[in-house]
C-alpha positions in Angstrom: 182.9 139.5 -44.2 186.1 140.7 -45.9 186.3 142.3 -49.3 188.1 139.2 -50.7 185.2 137.0 -49.6 182.6 139.0 -51.8 180.1 138.3 -53.2 177.9 137.1 -50.3 176.7 133.5 -50.7 173.3 134.8 -49.6 172.8 138.6 -49.1 169.8 137.8 -46.9 166.2 139.0 -46.8 166.1 142.8 -46.2 163.7 144.8 -44.0 162.1 147.1 -46.6 159.3 148.6 -44.6 161.1 151.9 -44.7 164.5 153.5 -45.4 165.6 153.7 -41.7 164.6 150.1 -41.1 166.6 149.1 -44.2 169.6 150.9 -42.9 169.2 149.3 -39.5 169.0 145.9 -41.1 172.2 146.5 -43.0 174.0 147.6 -39.9 172.7 144.6 -37.9 173.9 142.2 -40.6 177.4 143.7 -40.4 177.6 143.6 -36.6 181.0 141.9 -36.6 182.5 144.5 -38.9 180.8 147.3 -36.9 182.3 146.1 -33.6 185.7 145.7 -35.1 185.6 149.3 -36.4 184.3 150.5 -33.1 187.2 148.8 -31.2 189.8 150.3 -33.5 188.0 153.7 -33.3 188.1 153.7 -29.6 191.8 152.9 -29.6 192.5 155.7 -32.0 190.3 158.4 -30.4 191.3 157.5 -26.8 195.0 157.5 -27.7 194.6 160.9 -29.3 192.6 162.2 -26.3 195.2 160.9 -23.9 198.0 163.1 -25.3 196.9 166.3 -23.5 197.1 164.5 -20.2 200.6 163.4 -21.1 201.5 167.0 -22.0 200.1 168.3 -18.7 202.0 165.6 -16.8 205.2 166.6 -18.6 204.8 170.3 -17.8 204.2 169.5 -14.1 207.4 167.4 -14.3 209.4 170.3 -15.7 208.0 172.7 -13.1 208.9 170.2 -10.3 212.3 169.4 -12.0 211.6 165.7 -12.1 213.5 164.0 -14.8 212.0 160.6 -14.0 208.4 161.9 -14.4 209.4 163.8 -17.6 210.9 160.6 -19.1 207.7 158.7 -18.1 205.6 161.4 -19.8 207.7 161.1 -22.9 207.4 157.3 -22.9 203.6 157.6 -22.5 203.4 160.1 -25.4 205.4 157.7 -27.6 203.1 154.8 -26.6 199.9 156.8 -27.2 201.4 158.0 -30.5 202.0 154.5 -31.7 198.5 153.5 -30.5 197.1 156.5 -32.5 198.8 155.4 -35.7 197.8 151.8 -35.2 194.2 152.6 -34.4 193.9 155.0 -37.3 195.3 152.5 -39.8 193.0 149.6 -38.8 190.0 151.9 -38.3 190.3 153.1 -41.8 190.7 149.6 -43.0 187.7 148.3 -41.1 185.5 151.3 -42.1 186.3 151.0 -45.8 185.5 147.3 -45.5 182.2 148.0 -43.9 181.5 150.6 -46.7 182.3 148.3 -49.6 180.6 145.2 -48.1 177.4 147.1 -47.3 177.4 148.6 -50.9 178.1 145.1 -52.3 175.2 143.6 -50.3 172.8 146.2 -51.6 174.0 145.6 -55.2 173.5 141.9 -54.8 170.0 142.4 -53.4 169.1 144.7 -56.3 170.6 142.2 -58.9 168.7 139.4 -57.3 165.5 141.4 -57.4 166.0 142.4 -61.0 166.6 138.8 -61.9 163.5 137.6 -60.1 161.2 140.3 -61.6 162.6 140.2 -65.1 160.9 142.5 -67.6 158.2 143.3 -65.0 160.7 145.5 -63.1 160.9 148.1 -65.8 157.1 148.2 -66.0 156.8 148.9 -62.3 159.8 151.1 -61.7 161.5 153.5 -64.0 164.8 152.1 -65.4 166.6 155.4 -64.4 165.6 154.9 -60.8 167.0 151.4 -60.7 170.3 152.6 -62.2 170.4 155.5 -59.7 169.9 153.1 -56.8 172.5 150.6 -58.0 175.2 153.2 -58.6 175.1 156.4 -56.6 172.6 155.4 -53.8 174.6 152.3 -52.8 177.6 154.5 -52.1 175.6 156.8 -49.9 174.1 153.9 -48.0 177.6 152.4 -47.5 178.8 155.8 -46.3 176.3 155.8 -43.5 176.8 152.2 -42.5 180.6 152.6 -42.2 180.2 156.0 -40.4 178.0 154.6 -37.6 180.9 152.8 -35.9 183.3 155.7 -36.2 180.6 158.1 -34.8 179.9 155.6 -31.9 183.6 155.5 -31.1 183.9 159.3 -31.2 180.8 159.8 -29.0 182.1 157.3 -26.4 185.5 159.1 -26.4 183.8 162.5 -25.8 181.9 161.0 -22.9 185.0 159.3 -21.4 187.1 162.5 -21.8 184.4 164.7 -20.2 184.2 162.3 -17.3 188.0 162.3 -16.9 188.2 166.1 -17.0 185.5 166.3 -14.2 187.6 163.9 -12.1 190.9 165.5 -13.0 189.9 169.1 -12.6 186.3 169.5 -11.4 186.1 173.3 -11.8 187.0 173.4 -15.5 185.8 169.8 -16.2 182.2 170.8 -15.4 182.4 173.7 -17.8 183.6 171.4 -20.6 181.0 168.7 -19.7 178.2 171.3 -19.9 179.4 173.0 -23.0 180.3 170.0 -25.2 176.7 168.6 -25.6 175.5 172.1 -26.7 178.4 172.3 -29.2 177.7 168.7 -30.5 174.0 169.1 -31.0 173.6 172.8 -31.8 173.2 172.1 -35.5 170.5 169.5 -35.2 167.6 172.0 -35.7 169.1 172.9 -39.1 169.4 169.3 -40.3 165.8 168.8 -41.5 166.0 171.9 -43.7 169.4 170.9 -45.0 168.1 167.4 -45.7 165.0 168.8 -47.5 167.2 171.0 -49.7 169.6 168.1 -50.4 166.5 166.0 -51.5 165.4 168.7 -53.9 168.8 168.9 -55.4 169.0 165.1 -55.9 165.5 165.1 -57.4 166.4 167.8 -59.9 169.7 166.1 -60.7 167.9 162.8 -61.3 165.5 164.5 -63.8 168.4 166.2 -65.5 170.3 162.9 -65.8 167.2 161.1 -67.1 166.7 163.9 -69.7 170.3 163.6 -70.8 170.1 159.9 -71.1 166.9 160.1 -73.2 168.6 162.7 -75.4 171.6 160.6 -76.0 169.5 157.5 -76.6 167.4 159.3 -79.2 170.1 161.4 -80.7 169.7 159.8 -84.1 166.0 160.5 -84.1 166.4 164.0 -82.8 168.8 164.8 -85.7 166.3 163.5 -88.1 163.6 165.8 -87.0 165.8 168.7 -86.1 165.0 168.6 -82.4 168.6 168.8 -81.1 168.3 172.5 -80.0 165.0 171.9 -78.4 166.3 169.2 -76.2 169.5 171.1 -75.6 167.5 174.0 -74.2 165.5 171.7 -72.0 168.7 170.2 -70.6 170.2 173.6 -70.2 167.2 174.7 -68.1 167.3 171.5 -66.1 171.0 171.9 -65.4 170.5 175.4 -64.2 167.8 174.3 -61.8 170.2 171.7 -60.5 172.9 174.4 -60.0 170.5 176.7 -58.1 169.3 173.8 -55.9 172.9 172.8 -55.2 173.8 176.4 -54.2 170.8 176.5 -51.8 171.8 173.2 -50.3 175.5 174.3 -50.0 174.5 177.4 -48.2 172.7 175.4 -45.5 175.5 173.0 -45.1 178.1 175.8 -44.9 176.0 177.4 -42.1 176.1 174.1 -40.3 179.9 173.9 -40.8 180.2 177.5 -39.6 178.3 176.6 -36.4 180.6 173.6 -35.9 183.6 176.0 -36.0 182.1 178.9 -34.1 180.7 177.1 -31.1 183.8 175.1 -30.3 185.8 178.3 -30.6 183.6 180.0 -28.1 183.8 177.1 -25.7 187.6 177.1 -26.0 187.7 180.9 -25.2 185.4 180.3 -22.2 187.6 177.5 -20.9 190.8 179.6 -21.4 189.3 182.7 -19.8 187.9 180.8 -16.8 191.1 178.7 -16.5 193.4 181.7 -16.4 191.1 183.2 -13.7 191.5 180.0 -11.6 195.2 179.8 -12.2 195.7 183.4 -11.0 193.8 182.5 -7.9 196.0 179.5 -7.4 193.1 177.0 -7.6 194.7 175.1 -10.5 198.2 174.6 -11.7 199.6 175.6 -15.1 199.9 171.9 -16.1 196.2 171.4 -15.3 195.2 174.4 -17.3 197.3 173.2 -20.3 195.8 169.7 -20.0 192.2 171.0 -20.0 192.9 173.4 -22.8 194.6 170.7 -24.9 191.8 168.2 -24.2 189.2 170.7 -25.5 191.3 171.3 -28.6 191.7 167.6 -29.2 188.0 166.9 -28.7 187.2 169.0 -31.7 188.5 166.1 -33.8 186.0 163.5 -32.6 183.3 166.1 -32.6 183.6 166.5 -36.4 182.2 163.0 -36.7 178.9 164.3 -35.3 178.5 166.5 -38.3 179.7 163.8 -40.6 177.1 161.2 -39.4 174.4 163.9 -39.7 175.4 164.5 -43.3 175.7 160.8 -44.0 172.3 160.1 -42.6 170.6 162.9 -44.5 172.1 161.7 -47.8 171.6 158.0 -47.2 168.0 158.2 -45.9 166.4 159.0 -49.3 168.8 156.6 -50.9 167.7 153.8 -48.5 164.1 154.7 -49.1 164.5 154.3 -52.9 166.4 151.0 -52.4 163.7 149.7 -50.1 161.0 150.7 -52.6 162.7 148.7 -55.4 163.5 145.7 -53.1 159.9 145.6 -51.8 158.6 144.7 -55.3 157.4 141.1 -55.4 156.7 138.7 -58.2 153.1 137.6 -58.7 154.3 134.0 -58.1 156.8 132.4 -55.8 160.3 132.2 -57.3 161.2 129.1 -55.3 158.5 126.8 -56.7 157.0 123.8 -55.1 158.2 121.1 -57.6 161.4 119.5 -58.4 163.7 121.2 -60.9 162.8 118.8 -63.7 162.3 120.4 -67.1 158.8 119.4 -68.5 158.1 118.9 -72.2 154.9 119.1 -74.2 152.3 121.6 -75.3 152.2 125.1 -73.8 148.8 126.1 -72.7 147.5 129.3 -71.1 144.2 128.8 -69.2 143.6 132.5 -68.9 143.4 133.2 -72.7 142.8 129.6 -74.0 146.1 129.8 -76.0 147.5 126.4 -77.0 150.9 126.1 -78.6 151.5 122.5 -79.7 154.8 120.9 -79.0 157.4 121.0 -81.8 155.3 123.4 -83.8 155.7 127.0 -84.9 152.7 129.0 -83.5 152.0 132.6 -84.5 149.9 134.7 -82.2 148.1 137.8 -83.5 147.1 140.5 -81.0 145.6 143.9 -81.9 147.2 145.5 -78.8 151.0 145.4 -78.5 150.8 145.8 -74.7 148.5 142.8 -74.5 151.0 140.8 -76.6 153.9 141.8 -74.3 152.0 140.8 -71.1 150.9 137.5 -72.7 154.5 136.8 -73.7 155.6 137.3 -70.1 152.9 135.0 -68.9 153.9 132.3 -71.3 157.5 132.6 -69.9 156.3 132.3 -66.3 156.7 136.0 -65.5 153.1 137.2 -65.0 152.6 140.8 -63.9 149.5 139.9 -62.0 147.8 137.0 -60.3 146.0 134.4 -62.4 146.1 130.8 -63.4 149.5 129.4 -64.2 150.6 128.6 -67.8 151.0 124.8 -68.3 154.0 123.2 -70.0 153.3 119.5 -70.6 150.5 119.8 -68.0 153.0 121.1 -65.4 152.2 124.7 -64.0 155.2 126.9 -64.6 154.5 128.7 -61.3 155.2 125.5 -59.4 158.7 125.2 -61.0 161.7 127.0 -59.5 162.3 130.2 -61.4 165.6 129.0 -62.9 164.0 125.8 -64.3 161.0 127.8 -65.7 163.4 130.2 -67.5 165.5 127.3 -68.8 162.4 125.6 -70.2 160.8 128.8 -71.7 162.9 131.7 -73.1 161.1 135.0 -73.8 162.7 137.5 -76.1 161.3 141.0 -75.5 160.3 143.2 -78.4 163.0 145.7 -77.4 166.0 143.4 -76.5 169.1 144.8 -74.9 172.7 144.2 -76.1 175.3 144.7 -73.5 178.7 146.3 -74.4 181.5 143.9 -75.1 182.6 141.6 -77.9 180.3 139.5 -80.0 181.8 136.5 -78.3 180.7 137.9 -74.9 177.2 138.4 -76.3 176.9 134.6 -77.0 178.4 133.7 -73.7 175.0 132.5 -72.4 173.7 129.1 -71.2 172.8 127.0 -74.3 171.8 123.4 -75.2 174.9 123.0 -77.4 172.8 121.8 -80.3 173.0 125.1 -82.3 176.4 126.7 -82.9 177.0 130.4 -83.3 177.5 130.4 -87.0 174.2 128.6 -87.6 172.3 131.0 -85.3 173.8 134.1 -87.0 172.9 132.7 -90.5 169.3 131.9 -89.5 168.9 135.4 -88.2 170.4 136.9 -91.4 173.3 138.7 -89.5 175.8 138.8 -92.4 175.7 142.6 -92.8 175.7 143.0 -89.0 179.0 141.1 -88.8 180.5 143.3 -91.6 179.4 146.5 -89.8 180.9 145.3 -86.5 184.2 144.3 -88.1 184.5 147.7 -89.9 183.9 149.4 -86.6 186.5 147.3 -84.7 189.7 147.4 -86.8 191.7 145.8 -84.0 189.4 142.7 -83.9 191.0 139.5 -85.2 187.6 138.2 -86.4 183.9 138.9 -86.3 183.5 137.2 -82.9 186.1 139.6 -81.4 184.3 142.7 -82.8 183.2 145.2 -80.2 179.6 146.0 -79.5 179.0 149.5 -78.1 176.8 150.2 -75.1 173.2 148.9 -75.9 174.5 148.4 -79.4 173.9 152.1 -80.3 176.3 151.9 -83.2 173.9 149.5 -84.9 170.5 150.1 -86.5 167.4 148.9 -84.8 167.0 146.0 -87.3 170.6 145.0 -86.8 170.2 145.0 -83.0 167.0 143.0 -83.4 168.7 140.3 -85.5 171.6 139.9 -83.2 169.3 139.4 -80.3 167.3 136.9 -82.3 170.6 135.0 -83.1 171.4 134.9 -79.4 168.0 133.5 -78.6 168.3 130.8 -81.4 171.8 129.9 -80.1 170.4 129.3 -76.6 168.0 126.7 -78.2 165.4 126.4 -75.4 162.7 123.9 -75.4 160.1 126.7 -75.8 161.1 130.0 -77.4 158.7 133.0 -77.2 159.4 135.8 -79.6 157.7 139.2 -79.3 157.8 141.0 -82.7 161.2 139.5 -83.7 161.3 141.2 -87.1 159.4 144.5 -86.6 162.5 146.6 -87.6 163.7 144.7 -90.7 162.7 145.0 -94.3 160.4 142.5 -96.0 163.1 140.7 -98.0 165.2 140.0 -94.9 162.1 139.1 -93.0 161.2 136.4 -95.5 164.7 134.9 -95.2 164.5 135.0 -91.4 161.1 133.3 -91.5 162.7 130.4 -93.5 165.7 130.2 -91.3 163.6 130.3 -88.1 161.5 127.3 -89.3 164.6 125.3 -90.2 166.6 126.0 -87.0 163.6 125.5 -84.7 162.4 122.3 -86.3 161.4 119.9 -83.5 161.2 122.6 -80.9 158.2 124.7 -79.7 158.2 128.2 -81.0 155.7 131.0 -80.4 155.8 134.3 -82.3 153.8 137.4 -81.5 153.6 139.1 -84.8 151.2 140.6 -87.4 153.6 140.2 -90.3 152.0 138.3 -93.2 155.4 136.9 -94.1 155.8 135.2 -90.7 152.2 134.3 -90.4 152.1 132.5 -93.7 155.0 130.2 -92.6 153.5 129.3 -89.2 152.1 125.9 -88.6 149.3 127.4 -86.5 148.0 130.9 -86.2 146.0 132.1 -83.1 144.0 135.3 -82.9 143.7 136.8 -79.4 141.0 139.5 -79.1 140.2 141.3 -75.8 142.3 138.8 -73.8 140.8 135.6 -75.2 141.5 133.3 -78.2 138.7 133.9 -80.7 140.1 132.1 -83.8 142.6 129.4 -84.7 143.8 128.2 -88.1 146.3 129.0 -90.8 147.0 132.4 -92.2 145.3 132.2 -95.5 142.2 130.6 -94.1 141.8 133.2 -91.3 142.4 136.0 -93.8 139.4 134.9 -95.7 137.0 134.0 -92.9 137.9 136.2 -89.9 137.3 140.0 -90.3 139.0 140.8 -87.0 142.1 138.9 -88.0 142.1 140.5 -91.4 141.8 144.0 -89.8 144.9 143.4 -87.7 147.0 141.8 -90.4 146.1 144.1 -93.2 146.0 147.2 -91.0 142.4 147.9 -92.0 140.6 150.7 -90.2 137.1 150.2 -88.7 135.6 152.2 -91.5 137.3 150.1 -94.1 136.1 146.9 -92.4 132.5 148.2 -92.2 132.7 149.3 -95.9 134.0 145.8 -96.8 131.1 144.2 -95.0 128.6 146.5 -96.8 130.1 145.7 -100.2 129.9 142.0 -99.5 126.2 142.3 -98.6 125.5 144.3 -101.8 127.3 141.6 -103.8 125.2 139.0 -102.1 122.0 140.9 -102.9 122.9 141.4 -106.5 123.7 137.7 -106.8 120.3 136.8 -105.3 118.6 139.2 -107.7 120.4 137.6 -110.7 119.3 134.2 -109.6 115.7 135.4 -109.3 115.8 136.8 -112.9 117.3 133.5 -114.2 114.6 131.4 -112.5 111.8 133.7 -113.8 113.2 133.4 -117.4 113.3 129.6 -117.1 109.7 129.4 -115.9 108.6 131.6 -118.9 110.5 129.5 -121.4 109.0 126.2 -120.0 105.5 127.7 -120.2 
């Protein structure tokens, strides 16, 4: 896989049993790129390691006054220099390709998982964790994946050079062969502690980032209640904890780096001391001493990759663990489906609650618990958070449809819709039936003042559709964001539209106009609203009361308001005490009425007598 071939047609099914298994799965799926990087790495490191032998050969040629051998040594040095440059160039290219393609694979897997789970993802995993995995963690995972091949090439080079030194000069070669493993693995006992400190630092940094994100998101509210300084102090303390943890982590990594410098230096001193002793005894030549000394010096270069792979693994292991935890989440139903991708039509029925939404009608659903309403809305859209009987659309179970078909048939707008940054034209760049144009959808959602606000904030825009929307629409009020999201849903024009509290953040006058526009634009389509607003309920064709997970009453708004106390308590916001008092007053009125009837009957009897 090359960078220009991204994205992957199919990123595959990852092994998410643990972080290390996920890393192994990534490396195995990039075997071709790993072997390519390994080949270029071996060429590069072996060419670098061959230079000391050429230098030793040249010194021997000078001592022997052999011009031919000296020329041959020069030619070999030029050849190995060219091989070094060529190997380094393509090693870097292959390594970066492995890094980017591994990160892209993880991002595709996360995007696919988020698409499959929908709103259930944020209920099961914190949104900040998903963002952390899809941004910083994918880079650390890619770093380890691309570092494996370079480390393998460096390790093989060290083994080959040690074997060559033993053959070339056994006395000094044995010293080098025995000393290099100790140098390479001396820092291993310190890695668990360094990894632990790095994990603590990342955990504290994540909390600080989440606190900063929450503060920015709620800045308008904080200013309203005067809580800016309070949250600033909290973030200041959190950032200081991050700094202290970073210093502790840096101390351990600096100790590891110091060991990686100290031990090779001691090995080099030992080789030089022993080599000079052997040269004075005449057991080795000057050229051999220079060759061995230069080889040990050059081996410090591939040995640095031992420290790098240790750092890469320590940083990528928790990142891979977090990615595996997110990717291990599964839908309560199969996303593939068992039926053809035909879009059914008809009534929408939920067997679990008994909720029936007739086709081509506007049905309002009243729930006393907002969380229950949110879960029921997801169920109606074919995104259940738990196992249970499937919702039926025209008698067809949504669970048996492919996920894309189910989402095309039923669109669910969450109570807290998200607006991505970009132009208003980008916001409406979504799959749609084509029956509803943008202007009509914006008019039905009463977005006139929203367009004016966007145009005023985007002076360079040629028109309202080119106006810029900031990240998550933070420059707009809650009601304005809600109306824009409603207009986007109306523009999509699905067969079934499920709206969860679509007007909770708008004023009553705007809400009344939205209710009329919603009835007009959705005429002939199935619409379900979860709301407790009397303005919306009064304009619904059918109102359903869901209490403790079951449908307990069905009718029209005014009828239910008179006959159903539980419905009246939710819609009018009556407390339990007020409801009980209302019942007592009704009983007293009934008793008084009965007493008056008794008095009238007694008087009639007396008059007739």
